[in-house]
N, C-alpha and C positions, 0 to 999 in steps of 0.2 A: 693600289694600296694592295699590298699583298695579303692576301688572309691569313688567322692563326687559331691555330687546332684549339679547340677545349679542351683543357685537363679533365673533364668527368666524360664518359657514354654518355653523349644529351638524348640517344635515344632510349635509351636504356631508362634515364632518370625521367625522361617525357610521359613512356608507359609505366615508372611506378609510381608517377604522379596519377595519371587517369584514371590505371585501373585497380590503382591500391591504396594510394594515400586518402585522395577526396572521394567523398559521396559522390559531386556535382561537380560535370567544367563551368556552373553556375558559378564559381567559388574563385574566378581569373580575376573577379570586378573586385571583390572581398582582398584580395591579395594587394593588387595595384593602389586601391583606396591606402591599406596599412602602407606601404612604401613611401606614400604622397603625405601620407598626415606625421609618421614617422620624422621623414625630412626637413618637415615644417617643426618637428619637436626641435631636431638638431639645430635650427636656423636660431631657435629660441626668441623670444621676445612677446611673443603671445599670437593669438589668432591666429591667420595663413588662412592662404585662398585655393580650393582644388576645382578645378573645371571639368566638366566633361562634356566635349563633343562629340557627337554621334552624326550619322549620314551616309549613304551609300556603301553598307557594309566595312566600314572605318570609325574606328575606335582612338580617340585622344583625350588622353587624361594630363592636364597639367597642374603643377604646382610653383609655389612659389616657397617651395624650402629650401633647403642648403646646397643643395645641387653637389654633384662630383667632378672632379680636376678627372686628366685624362688618366690617372696614373689611380687613379680609387674605381675606377670603370674599370679596369683590367682584374683589380683588386676580388670588385665587390661581385661583380656580375661573368666575371670569367671565372673564376676557383670557388669551386661550390664547396662549402664547408668547411672555409678556412678561418676557424674561429678566433684565432688570433688577431688576423687584421682586422675583423672587423671590429673587437676589442680597441685594436687603436684608435681606431677611426669613433670611437666612442656609439656603436649603436650596437655592441651588448648589454647597453645598458637597461637597466627594468623599467626607464619611463616610454620605452620604443615598442611598440605593438608586434613587430613581424622581428624577421632578419634576410635581412636584401639579399638579394641571391637566388635562393632558391623559392624564397615568394613571387620575382619574377617569373620565373622559369614556366610556373601556370600557367601564365596566357599563354604558351603553347598550347594548353588545351582544348583552344578556340583558333588558333592564328600558326600558320608556317612560319611568319617570321616577325619580330618583336623589333621597333626600331624608337630608341630613347635618344633624345637630345638633353642634355644637360650643360652647365654651368655652375660652376663652384663659387657659393658666396665668399671663400675663401682666396678668390682671385685666379687668372689662370683665363684660358679660350678655353669658346663651346666645344663639345664633340658630341659627336653622332658615334653610337654603338648600336650597330644592327646583330641581332642573333638568326638564326638560320636553325631549323627545325632538324634540317640535316646533319647539325653538331659542328658548325663552324660560326664564325663572328667575324666583322671586321671595325675599325675603329677607327675616326677620320675625323678631319675640323667639320665644324659645322657655323651657323648661325645665329647665335640667339644675343637679346641686347640683356637682359635681368636674369640674374641668379634665378635656379628652379631646374624644374624638368619635364618633357614633356614627355610622355607612353605610344607608339601608336603601333596599332594592329589592324591587319586589315584578316575578317573573316576569312576562312578555309573553307572550301564545301564542303557545306552539311551543318554551319557551325552561323549562321549567318543572323540566323532569328534570334542566336545570345549576344549576337552584338548591334541587332534592332534598337533606335529608341525607346519603346514603351518597356523592353527589357531590361534595357540598363537602365530607367529610370526607375522600374520596380525594384533591382540589384541595386541600388543606388540606397532608396531609401530603407527596403529590407536592413543592409549592413550598415549605413552610414550616416542614419536620421538624427542620431544621437552625441555626433562627432562634436568635439569644441573647435570644428573649424567652420568655416563657411563653404558650403559644397553644392555647386549647381550643375544642372545636366540641361545641357542646350541652353541655357539663360534658367531654367527654374530651380528655385531655390529650392534644396532636400532639409537642409538642416532650420532647424530651429531655437528650441527654449530651452534643447538639453532632455535630460531626464523628469518625463513627470512625473514625479515623487520629489523631485528638486525645485519645482517649478512656485512661484512665491503665488499666496491667492488669498485674496482677504478675510475671508476665516475660513475654519476647521470645515464648516458644511460644504462650502464649495468648492473645497479641495479635493472633501470625498469624494462630490460627486466628480467632479474632473476626474477622480483616479479610477469609480464605476465606468465612466464613460470609457475610457481607453483599454480595461478590462472587456467591455463588449468587444469594442473594434478587437482585442489582439483573441480573445480567447469564445469568444462569444456567448456571456452568461455575464449576468449581472451579481458579483460576489456577495454573500452572507456578511462578510466584514471584510476590511482590508487593513493589513497589521504591516507597520510600517518596518524596516530591515535596516539594521546596523550591525556590521561586526569588523572595528575599526584592524583590527589585527592583520585581515585580507584586504584593508581597504574596499569593503563592500558597502553598498547601498542598493535598495531596493524595496519592493512591495511584494507582502504576500499575498495573494488573493484565497480567501478560503472558500470551498465550494458551496456553491447552494444547494444541491443533492450528492446522496448517500454516492458513492462510491465503494470498489473492490479494494480493500488491504492488498489486492495480487497486485492492482492494476499498476505498473512505474509510473511514477509521475514525472512528466518532463515540465523541465521551466528552460526561461529565455535567459540568455545568461551573455551580457557583453565586459567585455576586457577593456580599460580605457575605453569606454563608450562607442568600442567598437563592435557589433555581435558577431560571438564567438556562433552560436547555433543557437533557435528557435527550440529545439527537443533534447536537452543535455538532461542526464538520469544522474541520479546520486548525490543530489547540490544537499538535501534536507535529508533528514535523519528517517526511514522505511516507516515509523510510525506517523509522522508529519504529511502522508497518504492524501490527506484532504484539502491540501493548498496547491497553489499555482505561484511561479514566482518568475518576476522578473527583476533583474541585481545586475550592478556594474560593479566589478572588482577591479582593484588596480594589481594583487600580488597574486595573484591564483594563478597558474601554470598550463598552459594552454597543451593538448598534443601537440604530435609534429604534422598532423594536420590542420590544427586549429577547428576543429569543430567538435573535440569534447577536450574536458576537464582531466587535468592528468593526477594522479591518487595519490599527492603524499601527504604529513604528514600537516602540513597546512590547510590543505581541504579538508581534512577530518576534522582540526579542529576551529573551520569555517562551518562543517555541517550540524559541528554540537551548540557551535554560540546560536545558527540559527534557532537550534531546537530550542534553546533556554530563550530565545526572543518569544516563539509561540507559546513557549508552556509560559510565561510568566503574563502574554496576551491572556490564557486562560484562566489563569488565578486572578488579575484585573478584572476578569469579568463576573467571576462567583462574586467578587464585591462588591464590584459598584452595578450591576444588573444581572441578576439570578435569572430572570423570563427567557433574556437573552440564551445565556450559558445554556438553560436546559433546552432551551430552541436546535441550539448547534449541538448538545447530547445527544440530541433525537436524529440528527442526521449522522454524526461522526464518532459515535460512543467507540467504534472500535478504537480509533487509532489512541483515544482518551486513556480506555483501556488496555492497551498496551502500555501507554505510558508508565499507568499506574501499575505495573510488575514491578518497576525497579526506581519510580521516583514517587517517595513521602507526599507531596505537594499536590501531584495530580490523585494518589492515593485517597486523600485526604476530598478531593471533589468529588469523586466517586463517589465516597461513601458519603458524602450528605447532598448531591444533587443527582445521581443517576437511581433512576428507576428500576425496580428489580419487578419479575415478575413474581407473588408471595400467595400463599393460602388466603392472605386476608385481602386480594388484591393489590394494585400495583403499589409500588410504592420504595423509597430508599433505605439504603442498609441503617443509616444513623434513626430513620422513623419507625422501621421494623424492630429493634432491636427494645428502642425507647418502651413499645406494645409488648415483645416479647421476650425478656429478660432471658427464657429458658429455650428459646427460639433453638430451631434448628437446617441444616439446607441437604438438600441433595444435590450430587454432581449429574445427576443425570437428566435428562427431561423429561424421559417417557415416567420415570421413577413417580417425578414434581406430578405428573398428571395422574396419575393411578394414585398417589395418596395424599394430593394436597384435599381433595373433598373431606378426605377421612380426619386428615388429622385436624385440621380446622376445626371440624365438628367436634374432635375430644378436646381443644386447646389449646392444640399443641403447632403451635406457628412453624411454617417451613418457606423454607426462601427456593425458590431455581436455580439454581448453580450452575446449571448443565448448558448452558450458552459460551463462543469462546472468552475465555480471560479469566469468565466468573469464578470458578473455584480457584482458581490461586490467586482473586483479587482476594475475595473472601478468607481465606485462609496467610495471607500478609495482614490482615488489620490489625494481629496485633501489634507490628511497626506502630502503629500510632498509637497503640494504648495497650501495654501489657494485660489491661482488664477486659477488654473487649474480648468475648468469649463467643462464637458460632460455632457449634459441635455439628457434626454432620449425622444426619439421620440414618442409623440402622433401624430398616422397613421393621423388625422384627420384635423391637423395642415398642410398636405400636401398640401389642397386644398387651403390655405393661397398664397402660388407660383404659381398657375397653372393661364394660364392667362386665361381672362372671354373675349366670344364673341361679337363680336358690338354691338353696339346698335338695328343695322334694325335688323339681324339676331336673336337676342334674339327674338325680335317682331314677326318673322315668327314663329317661336320655341312655341311658346304660345299656340298653340293646342295641339301642340305634345306631351307638356311636362305633361298638362291634362292627356293627354292618358296613358301618360307612367307612372306617378305617381299613377293611378288607378291602372295598372298594377302590380305594386306591393306595392302596401299599405297595404295590410291584410299582408304582409311579414315583416310589421314594417320599409321599406324603403323607403331613402328621392331619387328623380331622381335629379342629375343640368348635368347639359353640361360645359364644359372648354374644354380648347386650354394646352395640354401638351405632353411633349417628355417620352417616345418611341411614334411617331407617330404610329407606327405597332401596338401599343396597343388599343383594339377596346374601352374598360370597364375597369374599377377601381373600386374594392367593400373596401371602408375606413371605416372602425368604430373605435371610439375612444376609448380609455380604460374605462370608465362610461357606453358606451352603451353595449361597450361586456362584463363587469362586469353584466346589465342589462340581457343581451342573454344568459349568466349561469344560472342568475337567474332563469328566466323563463322555462329553459331545468329543473334546478333542482327542481322548481314548479308544472311542469309537472309529471314529477316522485314521489315525496313524496305523505304523504299520509295527510289525510285532515288538520292535528294539524300541520304538518311542513308547508304543502300548506299555511296555514294562516300568519304564521309566515314571512314565504318570501315572502308575497304577503305583510306585512307590512315595512318590508325592502326595498321591490321592490318603495313602495311609496314614500320613501323619494330619493333615489338617482333622477341626475337628465332626464332632457327631452331630451337631442339631442340622432338625432337617425343616423343607420349608414347609407353611401352615397354611392348609383351606381351613379359613376361618369362616364359618357358618352365623350368620346374625339373625339370635334370635327375636330381634324388634322388627323382622320381616317378614309380611303373615306365608310369604311364599317359603322361604326358610320354614319357616312353623310348622305348615303344612307338609314340608318333606320329613322333617323329624317324627312327623306323628304318624309315618305311614307303616302297616306294620308289615310287608311283602319284604321279606329279605332281595329279593331277584327286584324288585321296583326301586328301594333303596339304592342299592347300586346304580340302577340307571339314573335316577334322580341327582345323586351326588355324582357322580363324573359327567353329567350334562352341565351341574353348577361348577364343578371343577373344571373344565372347561370354558365356561363363559365367564370364569373370574381369569382365567389367563387371557381370552381374546382381548375382554374391558383393562384390565392393566399391561398393554402390550410386552406382555409376556414373550419368547421366543418358542414354538411349538419345536419338541421334539417327534420324532415320528410313531411315539407310544402316544405322545399327546392326543396327537390328532388320530389315530385309530380310536382312542378313545373318544375322541369326541365325537368321531362318525358312529360310534357304534350304540353312543345314547342316544345321538339323536334319532338313529332309525330305529332303536327299540320303545322309545318314548312313542315315537310314530306311530310305531305297529299297534304297541298297547292301548292308546288311544281310539285308534280305527277298528279294531277285532275285539279287542275286549277290558271294557272300563274297571274288571271285577279282578281279572288275573290276568298276568300280561304270558303274553306266550316265549314261546324258548327261542333265545336268541343266538345268531352264530358268530 
């Protein structure tokens, strides 16, 4: 029998498959299984059987599918890429897992020779097709009594392990355990009852326990919850396992995806919306398209629609949890609040869940935003964690409720609350406004303080700060440094101007000229014993050191950034007060 040449450069195709298309030569068995299942599907009648035999470095895959005629052998196995011919034979219909021809060639990843013995259910004699990795094939008569196909491979040097009984059985279970056919390896059944989420159970509790065990076997964790998935337009069913521990939103969630019950890949990304990083899915889809390597999903409108549909299912699960089991919802939020916050940025239902169930850090302790507004109708929030930490005790002592909006998404969520109700108001705190809630000293004391205030102002004048004396709680706090957003902006602008080149310094100077004139305030607490003693000092030099020391302490306690001038003043006041204490209690020495 004369050999005939392939109509493609087979060496180049095999190199493309092994080096660029498939991630691993292990996929060869998946491709053989796909061809066998497609042949069974083409024959119709339901059921079907695929038998895999191993031993002696040889692999045989038998199926009782439709088989091929001699002409079809040439068409499907020798002419790669002729889709019109596949359409004529019916192999391009969406019922099939893969495409004949290119999938079969993946066997060259592990063997130098492929033998196909096939007999068509439509009639005709059996034929043997033998393809060689060198780029040729031959077709000859064969003996086979029943319709179907047998593909035989002999391992090339270095690939024997991939055709060993243990590895073949493992690959068959990995790729084909859910297939709707009877699949065996060396007589041992691989397929069982189908997808675990479709197996009937006597009651919901036993079904849940079975799915939890499935998750434990598959992923190694017991899920926080199990969510059934169903997106009809993508022919998709499955389950989502909610992770029982926090996970970084930046982590790429990988999911186990089957197409028509054949494993596509164990680590498919992009199946869920990005905010749903708290779930791991196992799904079977009938309509989604695989990429050329059939190891990932093709990004198209249907996948995007399926992604949105899966997001809707998870969102509805959260809403249902809020209505039926608030305690469990709170436990979930403690684990995965970032995902829910991300949803709340564009979804009113999730915003309502965050408002009513997610606890925020407040000046009155942890509580939900809904409860906070009930207790503090005129409450405020701050978008900065450090600002909250330095002002929460002071604000709370003055009766001003304060919410920490400095964590991820918190400020955006708070500012989106009017989308639920236009009457909801939670204004941003301007730190300078706190001084309006402080008590003023009585007129007689204020008159006595004028000389001190003049000396104190001279001590911090070059630092751009204003000194005032007020009465506020907590009394244990001697001084507080407060700055408005406008003043804070001007400070940052000044720092940038110092570091910029001449051109940008001029530009920043022009911007600075257009900003407000209010300055940060050093507020001395007249209720604090130490602050009162400082205000009674009669020595201007000692007043300067003491006020500068209080200024530095207020900056440090408030976690404010220190400029070089602030650091210098802090060091000078510390050394000066230390020298005064050591050398002369009555009069300070000269300080340089």
